[in-house]
N, C-alpha and C positions, 0 to 999 in steps of 0.2 A: 467865542465867549463860553466859559465853562460855568456850570452851576455850582453854587456853594454846596458842600456836603450835607448841611442841615436840611436844605431844601430837598435834596434827593432822598434823605431819610424820611422826611414827611411824606413824600410821594410814595415811597415804598410802604410806609405804614398805612396809607389810605388806598393802596392799590386794590384791596378787595371791594372797595366802594365804586369801582369803575372809573368813569370819567367825570368825577365830581368837580364842579367849578364853582367859584364864589358868586359870580354875577347871576346865574340862574337861581341860586338860593335867595339872593337879595331881591330879585324880581318876583319870586314867588311869595316872599314875605310882604312885599309892597302890594301885590295883588290880593293877598289875604286881608290886609288892612283895608284896602279899597272895598272888598266884598263885605267886610264887617261894617264899614261906614255906611254902605248902601243898605245893608240889612237893618242897621240902627235907624236910618232915616225912614225905612219902610215899616218900622214898628216891631221888628223882631230883635229880641235881646238874647245874646249868647256870649260866652266867654271868648275873647280874642285869642287867648293862648291855644285853645283847641283848634281854631282855624289856622293859626300859624304852624302849629305842630303838624296838622294835616297837610299843609302846603309843603313843608320841609320833607315829610315822609314821601310825598309824591315826587319831589325832586330827587330824593335818594333812590327811590325805586326806579325812576327813569335812568339815573346814573348807573345803577347796577345792571340793568337790562342792556343799556348801550355799551357797557363794558364787555358783555358777553357776545356781542356781535362780531362778525368776522372783521379782520383788519381791512381797511380801505386801501392800504398800500399793496401794489401788485407783488407777487412773489418773485424772487430772482429766477432768471431763466435756468431751466434744468440743463445741465451739461452732462452728457453721457460719453464715457470713454469706452471704446471697444478694443479688443485685442486685434481684430481683423481690420484691414483696410479693403473693403470690398471692391474698390475701383480696379485694383490690379490683381485680384484673386477671384476669378470667376467660378471656380469649381468648389461647390459647397462641401463635398466630402473631403477634399484635400484641406479645406479650411478647418474642418473639424479635427482631422488628424493632427494638423499643425498646432491647433490650440491645445490638444491633449499633450503634445510634447512640450509646449511652452509651459503648461501648468506642471508637468512632471519635472521640468528643469527647475522650476521655482520651489520645489519641495526637496531640498537636498536630504539624502539619506532615506528617502521613502519611495524611490522609483519602483521598487518591487511590488508595491501595493497600489500603484496608480492604474487608472483605466487604460492608459496608453500601452503599458506592458501587457496587461491581460488581453487586450484586443490584438496585439501583435502575435501573442502566443496562439490565440484562437485562429487567426488568419493563417499562420504557418501550419497549424494542425489540420485545418480544412484543406489547404493546398496539398499537404502530404497525403491526406485521405483520398482526395479526388484524383490526383495525378499519379500517385504511386501505390495507393491502397494500403498505406501505413498509418498506424495509430501512434501518436506522440507519447501517449501514456503506456500503451501495451507493448510497443516495439521500439524501445529507446535506442538500441544499438544500431538498427537499420536507419533510424531517423538521424542519428549522430553522423553516420557516413554521408547521407544525402545533404544535410545542412552544413556540415563542417563543424569541427569541434567548438570554435569560438561562438558561432551563432547558436548552436545547440545549448551551450552553457548560458548564453545570454537569455534564451527563452525559458530554460528550466531551472537554472541555478540561481543562487542569491546574487542579485545585482542591486546594490544600495543606491547608486546614483544614475541619472540619465547619462548615457554615453555621449561622447563628443560627436558633433555632426558627421565627421568623417567615418568614425567607427559605426555609428548608426546607419549610415549609408551603405557600408559594407554588409551589415546584417540584412538590411532590406534587399540588397542585391542578391544575397544568398537565398532569401525567401522567394524572390521573383524568379530565380533561375531553376526552381524545382520543376522538373519535366516528368 
């Protein structure tokens, strides 16, 4: 069953008033009349419109306050998507490297500025320094001979996109083979 559009418009117009309903307003007016009648019997005379107005103001205040309360409906279950499936990837450092390459692949044309490329360059520079005593920045020709032309250009030259897995494997193999 769908609501008529006019009813939705009225609800939208009255939405700042919270959860205002008709029957509590009618009940508060009836209670105000009953209090006025009891006061009149007791000998106190005052204007009924003031008492009705006070009762309606109380209903309106309650409606606004109840409209500010948190919803009673439970929130939908939070669904988290991860890049990793930890059940089959037990090595945290490998997971981090793989994630970096996944993100680098997702940014076509910007591989040169990704964290993955910077860390591969740092790793190769550190291996060259420790195993051969070479500096990638200060001794480029010697490093080119040790790494090979393709790997050296991959680490130091402009590379816009993440290489294919086979080519990336060749570069990693060249870095691992530094003796």
